[in-house]
N, CA, C and O atoms as a GROMACS GRO file, in nm:
protein
  580
    1UNK      N    1   1.802  -1.883   0.614
    1UNK     CA    2   1.699  -1.883   0.700
    1UNK      C    3   1.758  -1.775   0.806
    1UNK      O    4   1.673  -1.714   0.870
    2UNK      N    5   1.844  -1.757   0.822
    2UNK     CA    6   1.894  -1.617   0.885
    2UNK      C    7   1.835  -1.485   0.872
    2UNK      O    8   1.775  -1.409   0.948
    3UNK      N    9   1.886  -1.484   0.707
    3UNK     CA   10   1.797  -1.391   0.695
    3UNK      C   11   1.673  -1.374   0.747
    3UNK      O   12   1.659  -1.272   0.815
    4UNK      N   13   1.536  -1.478   0.726
    4UNK     CA   14   1.447  -1.405   0.768
    4UNK      C   15   1.400  -1.404   0.922
    4UNK      O   16   1.306  -1.340   0.969
    5UNK      N   17   1.486  -1.487   0.988
    5UNK     CA   18   1.489  -1.491   1.116
    5UNK      C   19   1.474  -1.310   1.179
    5UNK      O   20   1.386  -1.250   1.242
    6UNK      N   21   1.625  -1.266   1.116
    6UNK     CA   22   1.691  -1.129   1.161
    6UNK      C   23   1.559  -1.024   1.092
    6UNK      O   24   1.581  -0.913   1.139
    7UNK      N   25   1.450  -1.018   1.014
    7UNK     CA   26   1.397  -0.974   0.985
    7UNK      C   27   1.217  -0.957   1.015
    7UNK      O   28   1.142  -0.872   0.966
    8UNK      N   29   1.175  -1.090   1.128
    8UNK     CA   30   1.094  -1.087   1.166
    8UNK      C   31   1.010  -1.074   1.294
    8UNK      O   32   0.889  -1.082   1.319
    9UNK      N   33   1.171  -1.039   1.394
    9UNK     CA   34   1.127  -0.973   1.510
    9UNK      C   35   1.127  -0.828   1.451
    9UNK      O   36   1.190  -0.764   1.367
   10UNK      N   37   1.024  -0.807   1.537
   10UNK     CA   38   0.944  -0.668   1.527
   10UNK      C   39   1.056  -0.553   1.610
   10UNK      O   40   1.047  -0.431   1.601
   11UNK      N   41   1.112  -0.592   1.652
   11UNK     CA   42   1.146  -0.471   1.762
   11UNK      C   43   1.294  -0.460   1.646
   11UNK      O   44   1.350  -0.355   1.676
   12UNK      N   45   1.362  -0.522   1.543
   12UNK     CA   46   1.464  -0.504   1.460
   12UNK      C   47   1.425  -0.480   1.319
   12UNK      O   48   1.491  -0.431   1.228
   13UNK      N   49   1.332  -0.514   1.320
   13UNK     CA   50   1.173  -0.478   1.185
   13UNK      C   51   1.234  -0.310   1.119
   13UNK      O   52   1.322  -0.229   1.148
   14UNK      N   53   1.102  -0.324   0.995
   14UNK     CA   54   1.139  -0.182   0.912
   14UNK      C   55   1.071  -0.092   1.044
   14UNK      O   56   0.996  -0.122   1.137
   15UNK      N   57   1.152   0.051   0.991
   15UNK     CA   58   1.086   0.172   1.082
   15UNK      C   59   0.989   0.246   1.003
   15UNK      O   60   0.971   0.220   0.884
   16UNK      N   61   0.931   0.330   1.060
   16UNK     CA   62   0.830   0.387   0.976
   16UNK      C   63   0.883   0.521   0.974
   16UNK      O   64   0.914   0.579   1.079
   17UNK      N   65   0.896   0.575   0.855
   17UNK     CA   66   0.917   0.730   0.862
   17UNK      C   67   0.783   0.835   0.866
   17UNK      O   68   0.702   0.859   0.777
   18UNK      N   69   0.790   0.881   0.985
   18UNK     CA   70   0.694   0.984   1.042
   18UNK      C   71   0.659   1.027   0.877
   18UNK      O   72   0.557   0.963   0.849
   19UNK      N   73   0.692   1.091   0.783
   19UNK     CA   74   0.584   1.157   0.678
   19UNK      C   75   0.507   1.030   0.623
   19UNK      O   76   0.448   1.034   0.515
   20UNK      N   77   0.512   0.916   0.705
   20UNK     CA   78   0.415   0.770   0.557
   20UNK      C   79   0.330   0.832   0.631
   20UNK      O   80   0.262   0.904   0.558
   21UNK      N   81   0.296   0.842   0.754
   21UNK     CA   82   0.192   0.859   0.850
   21UNK      C   83   0.104   0.998   0.837
   21UNK      O   84  -0.018   1.016   0.839
   22UNK      N   85   0.208   1.086   0.823
   22UNK     CA   86   0.132   1.257   0.793
   22UNK      C   87   0.072   1.229   0.658
   22UNK      O   88  -0.050   1.246   0.649
   23UNK      N   89   0.172   1.168   0.497
   23UNK     CA   90   0.088   1.155   0.403
   23UNK      C   91  -0.023   1.106   0.395
   23UNK      O   92  -0.095   1.141   0.301
   24UNK      N   93  -0.080   0.984   0.516
   24UNK     CA   94  -0.174   0.940   0.497
   24UNK      C   95  -0.284   1.000   0.546
   24UNK      O   96  -0.385   0.991   0.476
   25UNK      N   97  -0.291   1.060   0.650
   25UNK     CA   98  -0.345   1.110   0.713
   25UNK      C   99  -0.407   1.247   0.603
   25UNK      O  100  -0.525   1.282   0.599
   26UNK      N  101  -0.327   1.289   0.546
   26UNK     CA  102  -0.380   1.403   0.388
   26UNK      C  103  -0.470   1.326   0.343
   26UNK      O  104  -0.587   1.363   0.348
   27UNK      N  105  -0.434   1.192   0.285
   27UNK     CA  106  -0.516   1.090   0.211
   27UNK      C  107  -0.639   1.073   0.264
   27UNK      O  108  -0.741   1.087   0.196
   28UNK      N  109  -0.640   1.042   0.392
   28UNK     CA  110  -0.765   0.991   0.471
   28UNK      C  111  -0.863   1.132   0.524
   28UNK      O  112  -0.985   1.143   0.535
   29UNK      N  113  -0.763   1.219   0.548
   29UNK     CA  114  -0.847   1.313   0.596
   29UNK      C  115  -0.867   1.459   0.506
   29UNK      O  116  -0.956   1.543   0.522
   30UNK      N  117  -0.772   1.461   0.424
   30UNK     CA  118  -0.778   1.593   0.379
   30UNK      C  119  -0.824   1.624   0.221
   30UNK      O  120  -0.873   1.727   0.175
   31UNK      N  121  -0.786   1.479   0.148
   31UNK     CA  122  -0.834   1.417   0.017
   31UNK      C  123  -0.710   1.455  -0.062
   31UNK      O  124  -0.733   1.459  -0.183
   32UNK      N  125  -0.575   1.485  -0.024
   32UNK     CA  126  -0.505   1.589  -0.131
   32UNK      C  127  -0.448   1.485  -0.205
   32UNK      O  128  -0.408   1.516  -0.317
   33UNK      N  129  -0.431   1.344  -0.160
   33UNK     CA  130  -0.422   1.238  -0.255
   33UNK      C  131  -0.526   1.145  -0.295
   33UNK      O  132  -0.637   1.143  -0.243
   34UNK      N  133  -0.488   1.068  -0.390
   34UNK     CA  134  -0.560   0.973  -0.412
   34UNK      C  135  -0.512   0.865  -0.384
   34UNK      O  136  -0.590   0.789  -0.326
   35UNK      N  137  -0.380   0.815  -0.410
   35UNK     CA  138  -0.283   0.734  -0.342
   35UNK      C  139  -0.161   0.790  -0.287
   35UNK      O  140  -0.117   0.903  -0.264
   36UNK      N  141  -0.115   0.651  -0.271
   36UNK     CA  142   0.059   0.684  -0.194
   36UNK      C  143   0.106   0.544  -0.185
   36UNK      O  144   0.055   0.438  -0.147
   37UNK      N  145   0.219   0.578  -0.233
   37UNK     CA  146   0.306   0.445  -0.259
   37UNK      C  147   0.414   0.471  -0.180
   37UNK      O  148   0.451   0.582  -0.142
   38UNK      N  149   0.473   0.342  -0.151
   38UNK     CA  150   0.540   0.327   0.017
   38UNK      C  151   0.643   0.232  -0.028
   38UNK      O  152   0.614   0.125  -0.080
   39UNK      N  153   0.762   0.271  -0.008
   39UNK     CA  154   0.887   0.125  -0.060
   39UNK      C  155   0.967   0.162   0.084
   39UNK      O  156   0.962   0.263   0.154
   40UNK      N  157   1.039   0.044   0.096
   40UNK     CA  158   1.122   0.039   0.215
   40UNK      C  159   1.253   0.053   0.187
   40UNK      O  160   1.329  -0.038   0.154
   41UNK      N  161   1.282   0.176   0.203
   41UNK     CA  162   1.468   0.240   0.204
   41UNK      C  163   1.562   0.062   0.304
   41UNK      O  164   1.560   0.025   0.422
   42UNK      N  165   1.616   0.014   0.200
   42UNK     CA  166   1.680  -0.097   0.313
   42UNK      C  167   1.826  -0.052   0.358
   42UNK      O  168   1.895  -0.131   0.422
   43UNK      N  169   1.868   0.068   0.326
   43UNK     CA  170   1.984   0.097   0.387
   43UNK      C  171   1.942   0.188   0.530
   43UNK      O  172   2.005   0.196   0.636
   44UNK      N  173   1.857   0.229   0.505
   44UNK     CA  174   1.828   0.326   0.638
   44UNK      C  175   1.736   0.251   0.732
   44UNK      O  176   1.709   0.290   0.846
   45UNK      N  177   1.676   0.106   0.660
   45UNK     CA  178   1.584   0.044   0.718
   45UNK      C  179   1.456   0.092   0.775
   45UNK      O  180   1.418   0.085   0.892
   46UNK      N  181   1.406   0.133   0.688
   46UNK     CA  182   1.256   0.239   0.712
   46UNK      C  183   1.162   0.230   0.569
   46UNK      O  184   1.205   0.234   0.454
   47UNK      N  185   1.061   0.220   0.599
   47UNK     CA  186   0.924   0.297   0.503
   47UNK      C  187   0.920   0.410   0.508
   47UNK      O  188   0.885   0.475   0.607
   48UNK      N  189   0.960   0.461   0.384
   48UNK     CA  190   0.928   0.592   0.310
   48UNK      C  191   0.815   0.567   0.177
   48UNK      O  192   0.786   0.472   0.104
   49UNK      N  193   0.765   0.739   0.198
   49UNK     CA  194   0.689   0.763   0.056
   49UNK      C  195   0.795   0.746  -0.045
   49UNK      O  196   0.913   0.779  -0.038
   50UNK      N  197   0.717   0.674  -0.160
   50UNK     CA  198   0.822   0.704  -0.253
   50UNK      C  199   0.694   0.773  -0.414
   50UNK      O  200   0.727   0.786  -0.532
   51UNK      N  201   0.593   0.795  -0.368
   51UNK     CA  202   0.530   0.889  -0.452
   51UNK      C  203   0.381   0.912  -0.394
   51UNK      O  204   0.320   0.837  -0.318
   52UNK      N  205   0.340   1.025  -0.445
   52UNK     CA  206   0.176   1.033  -0.397
   52UNK      C  207   0.109   1.108  -0.565
   52UNK      O  208   0.159   1.177  -0.653
   53UNK      N  209   0.024   1.070  -0.550
   53UNK     CA  210  -0.143   1.088  -0.653
   53UNK      C  211  -0.175   1.196  -0.643
   53UNK      O  212  -0.139   1.252  -0.540
   54UNK      N  213  -0.262   1.282  -0.750
   54UNK     CA  214  -0.345   1.406  -0.708
   54UNK      C  215  -0.474   1.322  -0.713
   54UNK      O  216  -0.494   1.218  -0.775
   55UNK      N  217  -0.566   1.399  -0.625
   55UNK     CA  218  -0.719   1.342  -0.657
   55UNK      C  219  -0.754   1.332  -0.781
   55UNK      O  220  -0.837   1.242  -0.799
   56UNK      N  221  -0.718   1.400  -0.891
   56UNK     CA  222  -0.740   1.374  -0.998
   56UNK      C  223  -0.714   1.251  -1.044
   56UNK      O  224  -0.781   1.242  -1.147
   57UNK      N  225  -0.670   1.178  -1.032
   57UNK     CA  226  -0.511   1.098  -1.091
   57UNK      C  227  -0.626   0.949  -1.090
   57UNK      O  228  -0.716   0.943  -1.007
   58UNK      N  229  -0.610   0.875  -1.162
   58UNK     CA  230  -0.732   0.776  -1.178
   58UNK      C  231  -0.633   0.640  -1.142
   58UNK      O  232  -0.512   0.650  -1.120
   59UNK      N  233  -0.719   0.493  -1.140
   59UNK     CA  234  -0.668   0.355  -1.106
   59UNK      C  235  -0.567   0.339  -1.182
   59UNK      O  236  -0.465   0.283  -1.141
   60UNK      N  237  -0.584   0.395  -1.333
   60UNK     CA  238  -0.491   0.364  -1.410
   60UNK      C  239  -0.357   0.435  -1.377
   60UNK      O  240  -0.251   0.373  -1.368
   61UNK      N  241  -0.367   0.564  -1.360
   61UNK     CA  242  -0.229   0.634  -1.318
   61UNK      C  243  -0.195   0.573  -1.169
   61UNK      O  244  -0.077   0.558  -1.138
   62UNK      N  245  -0.298   0.539  -1.081
   62UNK     CA  246  -0.170   0.430  -0.971
   62UNK      C  247  -0.146   0.326  -0.992
   62UNK      O  248  -0.066   0.280  -0.910
   63UNK      N  249  -0.192   0.229  -1.098
   63UNK     CA  250  -0.123   0.093  -1.138
   63UNK      C  251  -0.029   0.128  -1.217
   63UNK      O  252   0.072   0.057  -1.223
   64UNK      N  253  -0.042   0.262  -1.307
   64UNK     CA  254   0.098   0.230  -1.364
   64UNK      C  255   0.240   0.297  -1.292
   64UNK      O  256   0.344   0.276  -1.354
   65UNK      N  257   0.246   0.369  -1.176
   65UNK     CA  258   0.314   0.411  -1.075
   65UNK      C  259   0.360   0.300  -0.984
   65UNK      O  260   0.441   0.337  -0.899
   66UNK      N  261   0.321   0.152  -0.982
   66UNK     CA  262   0.399   0.046  -0.977
   66UNK      C  263   0.489  -0.043  -1.050
   66UNK      O  264   0.470  -0.089  -1.162
   67UNK      N  265   0.591  -0.062  -0.972
   67UNK     CA  266   0.701  -0.161  -1.028
   67UNK      C  267   0.648  -0.262  -1.075
   67UNK      O  268   0.578  -0.341  -1.012
   68UNK      N  269   0.686  -0.270  -1.236
   68UNK     CA  270   0.618  -0.389  -1.227
   68UNK      C  271   0.747  -0.555  -1.156
   68UNK      O  272   0.718  -0.663  -1.104
   69UNK      N  273   0.835  -0.514  -1.180
   69UNK     CA  274   0.952  -0.626  -1.071
   69UNK      C  275   1.012  -0.579  -0.960
   69UNK      O  276   1.132  -0.601  -0.945
   70UNK      N  277   0.928  -0.496  -0.851
   70UNK     CA  278   0.955  -0.484  -0.726
   70UNK      C  279   0.803  -0.475  -0.615
   70UNK      O  280   0.682  -0.456  -0.627
   71UNK      N  281   0.888  -0.499  -0.523
   71UNK     CA  282   0.713  -0.473  -0.440
   71UNK      C  283   0.709  -0.335  -0.410
   71UNK      O  284   0.783  -0.249  -0.457
   72UNK      N  285   0.599  -0.315  -0.310
   72UNK     CA  286   0.578  -0.181  -0.269
   72UNK      C  287   0.436  -0.225  -0.159
   72UNK      O  288   0.374  -0.332  -0.147
   73UNK      N  289   0.419  -0.077  -0.082
   73UNK     CA  290   0.294  -0.062  -0.058
   73UNK      C  291   0.235   0.053  -0.068
   73UNK      O  292   0.295   0.160  -0.076
   74UNK      N  293   0.097   0.038  -0.069
   74UNK     CA  294   0.046   0.120  -0.147
   74UNK      C  295  -0.103   0.088  -0.104
   74UNK      O  296  -0.166  -0.018  -0.109
   75UNK      N  297  -0.151   0.257  -0.046
   75UNK     CA  298  -0.275   0.300   0.007
   75UNK      C  299  -0.402   0.391  -0.064
   75UNK      O  300  -0.414   0.513  -0.048
   76UNK      N  301  -0.480   0.319  -0.133
   76UNK     CA  302  -0.560   0.394  -0.254
   76UNK      C  303  -0.679   0.383  -0.190
   76UNK      O  304  -0.730   0.292  -0.125
   77UNK      N  305  -0.736   0.560  -0.238
   77UNK     CA  306  -0.882   0.601  -0.194
   77UNK      C  307  -0.982   0.556  -0.274
   77UNK      O  308  -0.994   0.628  -0.374
   78UNK      N  309  -1.047   0.480  -0.272
   78UNK     CA  310  -1.173   0.407  -0.365
   78UNK      C  311  -1.268   0.491  -0.349
   78UNK      O  312  -1.345   0.481  -0.254
   79UNK      N  313  -1.281   0.618  -0.468
   79UNK     CA  314  -1.468   0.649  -0.418
   79UNK      C  315  -1.540   0.559  -0.511
   79UNK      O  316  -1.497   0.489  -0.602
   80UNK      N  317  -1.688   0.582  -0.456
   80UNK     CA  318  -1.770   0.455  -0.551
   80UNK      C  319  -1.931   0.525  -0.506
   80UNK      O  320  -1.942   0.600  -0.408
   81UNK      N  321  -2.012   0.498  -0.567
   81UNK     CA  322  -2.142   0.547  -0.548
   81UNK      C  323  -2.198   0.414  -0.513
   81UNK      O  324  -2.176   0.311  -0.577
   82UNK      N  325  -2.293   0.429  -0.375
   82UNK     CA  326  -2.367   0.284  -0.337
   82UNK      C  327  -2.493   0.241  -0.445
   82UNK      O  328  -2.499   0.304  -0.551
   83UNK      N  329  -2.568   0.161  -0.426
   83UNK     CA  330  -2.701   0.118  -0.487
   83UNK      C  331  -2.785   0.196  -0.424
   83UNK      O  332  -2.900   0.195  -0.470
   84UNK      N  333  -2.761   0.280  -0.311
   84UNK     CA  334  -2.886   0.390  -0.340
   84UNK      C  335  -2.812   0.520  -0.312
   84UNK      O  336  -2.836   0.604  -0.225
   85UNK      N  337  -2.705   0.519  -0.414
   85UNK     CA  338  -2.674   0.617  -0.473
   85UNK      C  339  -2.586   0.700  -0.389
   85UNK      O  340  -2.527   0.789  -0.451
   86UNK      N  341  -2.562   0.692  -0.257
   86UNK     CA  342  -2.446   0.775  -0.205
   86UNK      C  343  -2.284   0.756  -0.234
   86UNK      O  344  -2.221   0.650  -0.230
   87UNK      N  345  -2.242   0.865  -0.260
   87UNK     CA  346  -2.093   0.914  -0.240
   87UNK      C  347  -2.014   0.797  -0.154
   87UNK      O  348  -2.049   0.813  -0.037
   88UNK      N  349  -1.959   0.731  -0.160
   88UNK     CA  350  -1.861   0.691  -0.042
   88UNK      C  351  -1.689   0.640  -0.052
   88UNK      O  352  -1.635   0.573  -0.140
   89UNK      N  353  -1.651   0.677   0.027
   89UNK     CA  354  -1.516   0.615   0.002
   89UNK      C  355  -1.432   0.504   0.109
   89UNK      O  356  -1.480   0.474   0.218
   90UNK      N  357  -1.349   0.470   0.077
   90UNK     CA  358  -1.329   0.336   0.112
   90UNK      C  359  -1.149   0.326   0.074
   90UNK      O  360  -1.101   0.325  -0.039
   91UNK      N  361  -1.067   0.318   0.219
   91UNK     CA  362  -0.921   0.312   0.214
   91UNK      C  363  -0.859   0.152   0.159
   91UNK      O  364  -0.873   0.052   0.228
   92UNK      N  365  -0.812   0.150   0.067
   92UNK     CA  366  -0.743   0.003   0.024
   92UNK      C  367  -0.608   0.008   0.063
   92UNK      O  368  -0.541   0.110   0.054
   93UNK      N  369  -0.556  -0.123   0.116
   93UNK     CA  370  -0.394  -0.104   0.139
   93UNK      C  371  -0.374  -0.221   0.044
   93UNK      O  372  -0.462  -0.301   0.013
   94UNK      N  373  -0.225  -0.222  -0.006
   94UNK     CA  374  -0.235  -0.340  -0.122
   94UNK      C  375  -0.067  -0.338  -0.081
   94UNK      O  376   0.018  -0.249  -0.077
   95UNK      N  377  -0.070  -0.452  -0.061
   95UNK     CA  378   0.090  -0.524  -0.072
   95UNK      C  379   0.100  -0.563  -0.202
   95UNK      O  380   0.011  -0.631  -0.253
   96UNK      N  381   0.182  -0.535  -0.252
   96UNK     CA  382   0.183  -0.559  -0.433
   96UNK      C  383   0.343  -0.662  -0.398
   96UNK      O  384   0.397  -0.633  -0.291
   97UNK      N  385   0.410  -0.771  -0.480
   97UNK     CA  386   0.476  -0.829  -0.406
   97UNK      C  387   0.469  -0.898  -0.576
   97UNK      O  388   0.415  -1.008  -0.575
   98UNK      N  389   0.502  -0.865  -0.679
   98UNK     CA  390   0.511  -0.939  -0.780
   98UNK      C  391   0.607  -1.072  -0.831
   98UNK      O  392   0.730  -1.066  -0.834
   99UNK      N  393   0.540  -1.177  -0.865
   99UNK     CA  394   0.606  -1.253  -0.865
   99UNK      C  395   0.779  -1.245  -0.904
   99UNK      O  396   0.867  -1.269  -0.821
  100UNK      N  397   0.796  -1.217  -1.008
  100UNK     CA  398   0.913  -1.174  -1.046
  100UNK      C  399   1.036  -1.096  -0.972
  100UNK      O  400   1.153  -1.092  -1.008
  101UNK      N  401   0.978  -1.037  -0.859
  101UNK     CA  402   1.048  -0.944  -0.801
  101UNK      C  403   1.169  -1.016  -0.727
  101UNK      O  404   1.152  -1.137  -0.741
  102UNK      N  405   1.289  -0.991  -0.650
  102UNK     CA  406   1.340  -1.059  -0.599
  102UNK      C  407   1.305  -1.103  -0.456
  102UNK      O  408   1.241  -1.048  -0.367
  103UNK      N  409   1.374  -1.227  -0.462
  103UNK     CA  410   1.301  -1.343  -0.330
  103UNK      C  411   1.358  -1.240  -0.221
  103UNK      O  412   1.270  -1.234  -0.135
  104UNK      N  413   1.451  -1.165  -0.188
  104UNK     CA  414   1.498  -1.106  -0.038
  104UNK      C  415   1.384  -0.996  -0.073
  104UNK      O  416   1.285  -1.032  -0.009
  105UNK      N  417   1.363  -0.915  -0.124
  105UNK     CA  418   1.235  -0.826  -0.166
  105UNK      C  419   1.106  -0.928  -0.074
  105UNK      O  420   1.059  -0.911   0.039
  106UNK      N  421   1.084  -1.011  -0.159
  106UNK     CA  422   0.937  -1.018  -0.113
  106UNK      C  423   0.955  -1.068   0.052
  106UNK      O  424   0.867  -1.065   0.139
  107UNK      N  425   1.047  -1.099   0.061
  107UNK     CA  426   1.063  -1.156   0.228
  107UNK      C  427   1.063  -1.024   0.302
  107UNK      O  428   0.991  -0.994   0.397
  108UNK      N  429   1.161  -0.947   0.239
  108UNK     CA  430   1.165  -0.823   0.352
  108UNK      C  431   0.996  -0.748   0.387
  108UNK      O  432   0.954  -0.712   0.497
  109UNK      N  433   0.899  -0.740   0.204
  109UNK     CA  434   0.759  -0.668   0.254
  109UNK      C  435   0.695  -0.799   0.331
  109UNK      O  436   0.612  -0.768   0.416
  110UNK      N  437   0.714  -0.908   0.319
  110UNK     CA  438   0.579  -0.970   0.351
  110UNK      C  439   0.663  -1.042   0.503
  110UNK      O  440   0.642  -1.158   0.537
  111UNK      N  441   0.725  -0.981   0.552
  111UNK     CA  442   0.765  -1.002   0.745
  111UNK      C  443   0.782  -0.852   0.765
  111UNK      O  444   0.826  -0.818   0.874
  112UNK      N  445   0.748  -0.744   0.664
  112UNK     CA  446   0.756  -0.547   0.754
  112UNK      C  447   0.601  -0.537   0.738
  112UNK      O  448   0.549  -0.457   0.815
  113UNK      N  449   0.511  -0.606   0.648
  113UNK     CA  450   0.388  -0.554   0.636
  113UNK      C  451   0.287  -0.537   0.785
  113UNK      O  452   0.256  -0.426   0.827
  114UNK      N  453   0.264  -0.610   0.824
  114UNK     CA  454   0.145  -0.612   0.983
  114UNK      C  455   0.208  -0.502   1.028
  114UNK      O  456   0.121  -0.416   1.043
  115UNK      N  457   0.296  -0.467   1.052
  115UNK     CA  458   0.411  -0.387   1.136
  115UNK      C  459   0.311  -0.235   1.057
  115UNK      O  460   0.217  -0.163   1.089
  116UNK      N  461   0.385  -0.247   0.969
  116UNK     CA  462   0.370  -0.078   0.876
  116UNK      C  463   0.220  -0.082   0.897
  116UNK      O  464   0.177  -0.005   0.983
  117UNK      N  465   0.127  -0.165   0.826
  117UNK     CA  466  -0.008  -0.148   0.851
  117UNK      C  467  -0.058  -0.088   0.975
  117UNK      O  468  -0.116   0.020   0.968
  118UNK      N  469  -0.048  -0.132   1.062
  118UNK     CA  470  -0.081  -0.083   1.186
  118UNK      C  471  -0.028   0.084   1.231
  118UNK      O  472  -0.068   0.155   1.322
  119UNK      N  473   0.049   0.103   1.155
  119UNK     CA  474   0.076   0.241   1.181
  119UNK      C  475  -0.001   0.304   1.105
  119UNK      O  476   0.028   0.422   1.122
  120UNK      N  477  -0.118   0.293   0.998
  120UNK     CA  478  -0.195   0.342   0.897
  120UNK      C  479  -0.330   0.331   1.013
  120UNK      O  480  -0.355   0.217   1.052
  121UNK      N  481  -0.392   0.412   1.052
  121UNK     CA  482  -0.527   0.411   1.079
  121UNK      C  483  -0.658   0.480   1.045
  121UNK      O  484  -0.694   0.598   1.042
  122UNK      N  485  -0.738   0.318   1.011
  122UNK     CA  486  -0.839   0.364   0.913
  122UNK      C  487  -0.852   0.312   0.767
  122UNK      O  488  -0.935   0.361   0.689
  123UNK      N  489  -0.747   0.186   0.725
  123UNK     CA  490  -0.752   0.120   0.656
  123UNK      C  491  -0.895  -0.007   0.618
  123UNK      O  492  -0.902  -0.104   0.693
  124UNK      N  493  -0.968   0.002   0.537
  124UNK     CA  494  -1.116  -0.066   0.532
  124UNK      C  495  -1.048  -0.176   0.504
  124UNK      O  496  -1.071  -0.264   0.587
  125UNK      N  497  -0.957  -0.211   0.403
  125UNK     CA  498  -0.944  -0.340   0.328
  125UNK      C  499  -0.797  -0.355   0.282
  125UNK      O  500  -0.719  -0.268   0.243
  126UNK      N  501  -0.780  -0.487   0.297
  126UNK     CA  502  -0.631  -0.516   0.228
  126UNK      C  503  -0.646  -0.634   0.110
  126UNK      O  504  -0.707  -0.741   0.104
  127UNK      N  505  -0.582  -0.580   0.041
  127UNK     CA  506  -0.568  -0.658  -0.103
  127UNK      C  507  -0.390  -0.712  -0.082
  127UNK      O  508  -0.306  -0.635  -0.035
  128UNK      N  509  -0.357  -0.844  -0.121
  128UNK     CA  510  -0.252  -0.878  -0.120
  128UNK      C  511  -0.209  -0.910  -0.307
  128UNK      O  512  -0.263  -1.015  -0.341
  129UNK      N  513  -0.167  -0.874  -0.369
  129UNK     CA  514  -0.122  -0.932  -0.510
  129UNK      C  515   0.042  -0.910  -0.553
  129UNK      O  516   0.139  -0.841  -0.522
  130UNK      N  517  -0.007  -1.043  -0.669
  130UNK     CA  518   0.122  -1.070  -0.718
  130UNK      C  519   0.155  -1.051  -0.849
  130UNK      O  520   0.266  -1.044  -0.900
  131UNK      N  521   0.017  -1.042  -0.911
  131UNK     CA  522  -0.050  -0.998  -0.994
  131UNK      C  523  -0.119  -0.887  -1.058
  131UNK      O  524  -0.233  -0.875  -1.012
  132UNK      N  525  -0.084  -0.779  -1.170
  132UNK     CA  526  -0.184  -0.634  -1.165
  132UNK      C  527  -0.329  -0.721  -1.123
  132UNK      O  528  -0.400  -0.683  -1.030
  133UNK      N  529  -0.363  -0.852  -1.211
  133UNK     CA  530  -0.545  -0.892  -1.214
  133UNK      C  531  -0.544  -0.874  -1.085
  133UNK      O  532  -0.590  -0.762  -1.067
  134UNK      N  533  -0.516  -0.925  -0.978
  134UNK     CA  534  -0.539  -0.979  -0.842
  134UNK      C  535  -0.545  -0.827  -0.762
  134UNK      O  536  -0.546  -0.832  -0.639
  135UNK      N  537  -0.550  -0.701  -0.822
  135UNK     CA  538  -0.616  -0.562  -0.773
  135UNK      C  539  -0.629  -0.509  -0.873
  135UNK      O  540  -0.586  -0.396  -0.895
  136UNK      N  541  -0.707  -0.597  -0.976
  136UNK     CA  542  -0.819  -0.521  -1.084
  136UNK      C  543  -0.909  -0.386  -1.027
  136UNK      O  544  -0.934  -0.362  -0.909
  137UNK      N  545  -0.939  -0.330  -1.113
  137UNK     CA  546  -1.091  -0.215  -0.993
  137UNK      C  547  -1.202  -0.290  -0.956
  137UNK      O  548  -1.267  -0.277  -0.852
  138UNK      N  549  -1.225  -0.386  -1.068
  138UNK     CA  550  -1.368  -0.457  -1.046
  138UNK      C  551  -1.329  -0.553  -0.881
  138UNK      O  552  -1.420  -0.599  -0.811
  139UNK      N  553  -1.220  -0.564  -0.855
  139UNK     CA  554  -1.177  -0.607  -0.750
  139UNK      C  555  -1.228  -0.543  -0.579
  139UNK      O  556  -1.305  -0.566  -0.486
  140UNK      N  557  -1.121  -0.447  -0.626
  140UNK     CA  558  -1.154  -0.322  -0.526
  140UNK      C  559  -1.358  -0.275  -0.511
  140UNK      O  560  -1.442  -0.255  -0.423
  141UNK      N  561  -1.350  -0.280  -0.640
  141UNK     CA  562  -1.558  -0.248  -0.611
  141UNK      C  563  -1.609  -0.376  -0.561
  141UNK      O  564  -1.719  -0.357  -0.509
  142UNK      N  565  -1.580  -0.470  -0.558
  142UNK     CA  566  -1.680  -0.637  -0.545
  142UNK      C  567  -1.646  -0.561  -0.365
  142UNK      O  568  -1.727  -0.516  -0.285
  143UNK      N  569  -1.504  -0.574  -0.356
  143UNK     CA  570  -1.478  -0.562  -0.162
  143UNK      C  571  -1.535  -0.445  -0.115
  143UNK      O  572  -1.571  -0.448   0.003
  144UNK      N  573  -1.554  -0.337  -0.181
  144UNK     CA  574  -1.591  -0.210  -0.146
  144UNK      C  575  -1.771  -0.215  -0.096
  144UNK      O  576  -1.826  -0.177   0.007
  145UNK      N  577  -1.822  -0.276  -0.213
  145UNK     CA  578  -2.027  -0.283  -0.196
  145UNK      C  579  -2.020  -0.374  -0.020
  145UNK      O  580  -2.125  -0.403   0.038
   0.00000   0.00000   0.00000
């Protein structure tokens, strides 16, 4: 329990590297990224950018970039066409926590998520996934419409 307590205190929780916000703004405003994957650097006690995907990358490319056995945060810029034939874009925050990842990692990502997400202004939807099926493209499509 001591481990959980030490990470639940917001002031001693994870920091957020400045480039996380800058990279998110590039995705949000400039559309230079289709997605951004963030990881917690446990030694530096901060969230950092692990990978970005270019605007032409697909959702499959994004899914393939997430580790099968470790947690990550991600944002994905989902483009779609409405029933009225309008082109729209919604930004999804995805908390990826596969059931096979280490308990310590799951706790760390769970207790740091809200604080990190607050740093990213302009998220439309949040998905928490422990299995790829929970963040299937259809799930995003249903949420965005």
